C-alpha positions as CSV (number, residue, x, y, z in Angstrom):
1,X,21.4,12.5,-0.2
2,X,18.9,13.8,-2.8
3,X,15.7,12.4,-4.2
4,X,17.4,11.9,-7.5
5,X,19.6,9.3,-5.9
6,X,16.6,7.1,-5.9
7,X,16.0,7.3,-9.7
8,X,16.8,4.3,-11.9
9,X,15.8,3.1,-15.3
10,X,12.8,0.7,-15.2
11,X,12.1,-0.8,-18.7
12,X,8.4,-1.0,-19.6
13,X,8.7,-4.8,-20.2
14,X,9.8,-5.3,-16.6
15,X,6.5,-4.0,-15.2
16,X,4.0,-6.7,-14.5
17,X,0.9,-5.6,-16.4
18,X,-1.3,-8.4,-15.1
19,X,-1.4,-10.6,-12.0
20,X,0.2,-14.1,-12.3
21,X,-2.1,-16.8,-13.5
22,X,-2.1,-18.4,-10.1
23,X,-2.0,-16.3,-6.9
24,X,1.2,-16.9,-5.0
25,X,3.3,-18.2,-7.9
26,X,5.5,-15.1,-8.1
27,X,9.2,-15.0,-7.3
28,X,10.9,-13.9,-4.1
29,X,14.4,-12.3,-3.8
30,X,15.7,-12.6,-0.2
31,X,18.1,-10.0,0.9
32,X,20.2,-10.4,4.1
33,X,20.7,-6.8,5.1
34,X,23.7,-7.6,7.3
35,X,25.8,-9.4,4.8
36,X,24.2,-8.2,1.6
37,X,23.7,-11.8,0.4
38,X,20.9,-12.5,-2.1
39,X,18.9,-15.7,-2.4
40,X,16.5,-16.4,-5.3
41,X,13.3,-18.2,-4.2
42,X,9.6,-18.3,-4.7
43,X,6.9,-16.3,-2.8
44,X,5.2,-19.6,-1.9
45,X,8.5,-20.6,-0.1
46,X,8.5,-17.7,2.3
47,X,8.2,-20.1,5.2
48,X,11.8,-21.3,4.6
49,X,13.1,-17.9,5.7
50,X,10.9,-17.4,8.8
51,X,11.1,-19.1,12.1
52,X,9.2,-20.1,15.2
53,X,8.5,-17.0,17.3
54,X,8.3,-14.6,14.4
55,X,5.1,-12.5,14.1
56,X,3.7,-11.7,10.6
57,X,1.7,-8.5,10.4
58,X,-0.8,-8.1,7.5
59,X,-2.9,-5.1,6.3
60,X,-6.6,-6.2,6.1
61,X,-7.8,-3.1,4.3
62,X,-10.1,-3.6,1.3
63,X,-9.7,-1.7,-2.0
64,X,-12.9,0.1,-3.0
65,X,-14.2,0.7,-6.5
66,X,-12.9,4.2,-6.6
67,X,-12.8,5.3,-10.3
68,X,-15.9,6.8,-11.9
69,X,-16.7,9.0,-14.9
70,X,-19.3,11.8,-14.7
71,X,-20.5,14.4,-17.1
72,X,-21.1,18.2,-16.9
73,X,-24.3,19.7,-18.5
74,X,-22.0,20.8,-21.3
75,X,-21.1,17.2,-22.0
76,X,-17.6,17.5,-20.7
77,X,-16.3,14.2,-19.2
78,X,-14.8,14.4,-15.7
79,X,-12.8,11.5,-14.2
80,X,-13.4,11.1,-10.4
81,X,-11.3,9.1,-8.0
82,X,-12.7,8.6,-4.5
83,X,-10.0,9.3,-2.0
84,X,-9.0,6.8,0.7
85,X,-11.1,6.5,3.9
86,X,-10.2,8.5,7.0
87,X,-12.1,9.0,10.2
88,X,-15.5,10.4,9.3
89,X,-17.3,10.6,5.9
90,X,-15.4,13.2,3.9
91,X,-16.7,12.7,0.4
92,X,-13.5,13.8,-1.2
93,X,-12.5,13.0,-4.7
94,X,-9.5,13.6,-6.9
95,X,-10.8,14.9,-10.2
96,X,-9.4,15.2,-13.7
97,X,-10.9,18.0,-15.7
98,X,-12.3,21.5,-14.8
99,X,-14.6,21.8,-11.8
100,X,-15.7,24.7,-9.6
101,X,-17.9,24.9,-6.5
102,X,-21.6,24.5,-7.4
103,X,-21.0,22.4,-10.5
104,X,-23.5,19.6,-11.1
105,X,-22.4,16.3,-12.6
106,X,-24.5,13.4,-13.9
107,X,-23.5,9.8,-13.9
108,X,-25.5,6.5,-14.0
109,X,-28.8,8.4,-13.7
110,X,-27.7,10.3,-10.5
111,X,-26.8,13.9,-9.9
112,X,-23.6,14.9,-8.0
113,X,-23.0,18.3,-6.6
114,X,-19.6,19.9,-6.1
115,X,-19.9,21.5,-2.7
116,X,-16.3,22.7,-2.4
117,X,-12.9,22.7,-4.1
118,X,-10.6,21.9,-1.1
119,X,-7.3,21.8,-2.9
120,X,-5.8,21.7,-6.4
121,X,-7.5,18.7,-8.1
122,X,-9.5,17.7,-5.0
123,X,-13.2,18.4,-4.5
124,X,-15.9,17.6,-2.0
125,X,-18.9,15.9,-3.7
126,X,-22.4,15.2,-2.4
127,X,-25.2,13.2,-3.9
128,X,-28.5,14.9,-4.8
129,X,-30.4,11.9,-3.4
130,X,-29.9,10.5,0.1
131,X,-27.1,7.9,0.2
132,X,-23.4,7.5,1.0
133,X,-21.0,8.5,-1.8
134,X,-18.8,5.5,-0.9
135,X,-21.7,3.1,-1.4
136,X,-22.5,4.8,-4.8
137,X,-18.9,4.4,-5.9
138,X,-18.9,0.8,-4.7
139,X,-21.9,0.1,-6.9
140,X,-21.0,2.0,-10.0
141,X,-17.2,2.6,-9.8
142,X,-14.3,0.7,-11.3
143,X,-11.3,-1.0,-9.8
144,X,-8.6,1.7,-9.3
145,X,-5.6,-0.2,-10.8
146,X,-2.4,1.9,-11.0
147,X,-2.1,4.3,-14.0
148,X,1.3,2.8,-15.0
149,X,-0.4,-0.4,-16.1
150,X,-1.7,1.7,-19.0
151,X,-4.9,-0.2,-19.5
152,X,-8.5,-0.2,-18.2
153,X,-9.5,-2.4,-15.3
154,X,-10.6,-5.8,-16.4
155,X,-12.6,-8.6,-14.7
156,X,-9.4,-10.2,-13.4
157,X,-8.6,-7.1,-11.5
158,X,-11.8,-7.3,-9.4
159,X,-10.5,-10.4,-7.7
160,X,-6.7,-10.1,-8.0
161,X,-6.3,-6.4,-7.0
162,X,-7.4,-7.4,-3.6
163,X,-5.9,-9.6,-0.9
164,X,-7.6,-12.8,0.2
165,X,-8.0,-11.4,3.8
166,X,-9.3,-7.9,2.8
167,X,-12.0,-6.9,5.3
168,X,-12.4,-3.2,5.9
169,X,-13.2,-1.0,2.9
170,X,-11.3,2.2,2.5
171,X,-8.2,1.9,0.2
172,X,-7.8,3.2,-3.3
173,X,-4.6,1.2,-3.9
174,X,-3.8,-2.3,-2.8
175,X,-1.3,-3.3,-0.1
176,X,0.6,-5.1,-2.9
177,X,3.1,-7.1,-0.8
178,X,0.3,-9.4,0.3
179,X,-1.5,-9.8,-3.1
180,X,0.2,-13.1,-3.5
181,X,-0.4,-14.3,0.1
182,X,-2.4,-17.6,0.0
183,X,-4.3,-19.5,2.7
184,X,-1.9,-22.4,2.0
185,X,1.1,-20.3,2.8
186,X,-0.5,-18.8,5.9
187,X,-1.2,-22.4,7.2
188,X,2.4,-23.4,6.5
189,X,3.6,-20.4,8.5
190,X,1.3,-21.2,11.4
191,X,2.4,-24.8,11.5
192,X,6.0,-23.6,11.7
193,X,5.2,-21.5,14.8
194,X,4.9,-18.1,13.0
195,X,2.0,-16.2,14.4
196,X,-0.1,-13.8,12.3
197,X,-1.9,-10.6,13.3
198,X,-3.6,-7.8,11.3
199,X,-3.9,-4.1,11.3
200,X,-5.7,-1.7,9.0
201,X,-4.1,1.1,7.0
202,X,-6.3,2.6,4.2
203,X,-3.8,3.1,1.3
204,X,-3.9,6.3,-0.6
205,X,-2.6,7.3,-4.0
206,X,0.0,9.6,-2.5
207,X,2.1,6.7,-1.2
208,X,3.0,5.5,-4.6
209,X,3.4,8.8,-6.5
210,X,6.9,9.9,-7.5
211,X,8.4,12.8,-5.5
212,X,8.6,16.0,-7.7
213,X,11.1,17.9,-5.5
214,X,14.8,17.3,-4.9
215,X,15.1,17.8,-1.2
216,X,13.5,15.4,1.3
217,X,12.7,18.4,3.5
218,X,10.5,19.9,0.8
219,X,8.3,16.8,0.4
220,X,4.9,16.8,2.2
221,X,4.0,13.2,3.1
222,X,0.5,12.0,2.3
223,X,-1.5,11.0,5.4
224,X,-3.1,7.6,5.7
225,X,-5.5,6.5,8.4
226,X,-4.6,3.4,10.4
227,X,-6.1,1.3,13.2
228,X,-4.2,-1.4,15.2
229,X,-6.5,-3.6,17.3
230,X,-5.5,-4.2,20.9
231,X,-4.9,-7.9,20.3
232,X,-2.4,-7.1,17.6
233,X,-0.7,-4.3,19.5
234,X,-0.4,-6.6,22.6
235,X,1.2,-9.4,20.5
236,X,3.6,-7.1,18.8
237,X,4.8,-5.7,22.1
238,X,5.2,-9.2,23.6
239,X,7.3,-10.4,20.6
240,X,9.5,-7.3,20.8
241,X,10.1,-7.8,24.5
242,X,10.8,-11.5,24.0
243,X,13.4,-10.9,21.2
244,X,11.3,-12.3,18.4
245,X,11.0,-10.7,15.0
246,X,8.2,-8.5,13.7
247,X,7.8,-9.3,9.9
248,X,5.9,-6.4,8.2
249,X,4.1,-7.5,5.1
250,X,4.4,-4.3,3.1
251,X,5.4,-0.7,3.4
252,X,1.8,0.2,4.5
253,X,2.2,-2.1,7.6
254,X,5.6,-0.6,8.2
255,X,4.3,3.0,8.1
256,X,1.5,2.1,10.6
257,X,3.8,0.3,13.0
258,X,6.6,2.8,12.9
259,X,4.2,5.8,13.3
260,X,2.6,4.0,16.4
261,X,6.0,2.9,17.6
262,X,6.1,4.6,21.0
263,X,2.5,3.6,21.8
264,X,3.3,0.0,20.9
265,X,6.4,-0.2,23.0
266,X,4.5,1.1,26.0
267,X,1.2,-0.6,25.3
268,X,-0.4,-2.2,28.3
269,X,-4.1,-1.5,27.8
270,X,-7.1,-2.6,25.7
271,X,-7.5,0.4,23.4
272,X,-7.3,0.4,19.7
273,X,-4.3,2.4,18.4
274,X,-5.4,4.8,15.7
275,X,-3.7,7.7,13.8
276,X,-2.9,9.4,10.6
277,X,0.4,8.1,9.3
278,X,2.3,11.0,7.8
279,X,5.7,9.5,8.6
280,X,8.3,9.9,5.8
281,X,10.9,7.1,6.1
282,X,14.2,7.4,4.1
283,X,17.8,6.4,4.7
284,X,19.0,7.5,8.1
285,X,15.7,6.5,9.8
286,X,16.1,4.2,12.9
287,X,13.4,1.5,12.8
288,X,11.8,0.8,16.2
289,X,9.3,-2.0,15.5
290,X,9.9,-4.0,12.4
291,X,12.7,-6.6,12.0
292,X,11.9,-8.0,8.5
293,X,10.1,-6.6,5.5
294,X,8.3,-8.4,2.7
295,X,7.7,-5.9,-0.1
296,X,7.5,-5.6,-3.8
297,X,9.9,-3.9,-6.2
298,X,9.1,-0.2,-6.3
299,X,8.9,2.6,-8.8
300,X,11.8,5.1,-9.2
301,X,11.7,8.2,-6.9
302,X,8.8,6.8,-4.8
303,X,8.6,7.1,-1.1
304,X,8.1,3.4,-0.8
305,X,11.4,2.8,-2.6
306,X,13.1,5.2,-0.1
307,X,11.5,3.3,2.8
308,X,12.8,-0.1,1.5
309,X,16.3,1.5,1.0
310,X,16.2,2.8,4.6
311,X,15.6,-0.7,5.9
312,X,17.8,-2.7,3.6
313,X,20.7,-0.2,3.3
314,X,21.0,1.9,0.1
315,X,23.9,0.0,-1.4
316,X,22.3,-3.4,-0.6
317,X,19.0,-2.4,-2.3
318,X,20.7,-0.9,-5.4
319,X,22.6,-4.2,-5.9
320,X,19.4,-6.2,-5.3
321,X,17.5,-4.2,-7.8
322,X,20.3,-4.5,-10.4
323,X,20.2,-8.3,-10.0
324,X,16.4,-8.4,-10.1
325,X,16.4,-6.6,-13.4
326,X,19.2,-8.8,-14.8
327,X,17.3,-12.0,-13.7
328,X,14.0,-10.8,-15.3
329,X,12.1,-10.2,-12.1
330,X,8.8,-8.3,-12.6
331,X,8.3,-5.0,-10.8
332,X,5.5,-3.0,-9.2
333,X,2.1,-4.0,-7.9
334,X,1.4,-7.3,-9.8
335,X,5.1,-8.3,-9.8
336,X,7.6,-10.2,-7.7
337,X,8.6,-9.6,-4.2
338,X,11.6,-9.1,-1.8
339,X,12.1,-10.3,1.7
340,X,14.6,-8.1,3.5
341,X,15.7,-9.4,6.9
């Protein structure tokens, strides 16, 4: 199997350019991965497909205002994208333009200094005045909506490119599977006996970028920091032991849970499980933790599409995507969703 096997034609008009007028009003395609059966439903009706004893796992990361423009003394404009949070303050940015170590940049009346070029297109930046770079971006930066939307961030994105339960700042892309999760839906699930826990995985841009190589073995997976509280880890282990289902809301939750799989299975303490998820999940992978996946429709050749294919079965997912395109589902971050179980 090659990376090109995960290419498909995604018409521009099938990409959701804006969030739905009402949060939670998107569609839901349910895929039974055992039979391949498809059911058309609404995201707000997710409770119909879950049952008492299931455990829903959400990512409570918060998207930061990560995009900023700065200027060199020559007047050249440089686009800066603050990278996702890891352990420690790293002050790393993805930049578009030409930079070298020692360059000074000006933006919003402040001076920034390029202290190092750590990789191609990635620099370490420090402020000339005392203060955290992340706080500076939060004050002056813009919402980092995906480039495939082909528009600038607008006021609507400040609220809607963020989940209702976002708590811990650090992501530069939203955990999109839960953008349409509402308090009303969570209450319906709780009333049905579905428990809910959270973890944190700070989402990076690398997760959603298309793979440029043909061989899976050549791809270097982007690392993302995660943290699973002991209360969540304990409940997840308990549900697995009792035979209940772990329902991952999104590929970010899936990556955190599967990366921490061995520690979750043997968990018996009170420590927080942390790590850098560099796990690359594609067909052939044996899932240890998740039993159902709520996810959006993904871009061609992306690692998240491969993860969904690994869980659903490649033929099942191809058929589901064909039907979704025929039935006018909307794709990508602001679009409709799938429940695979």
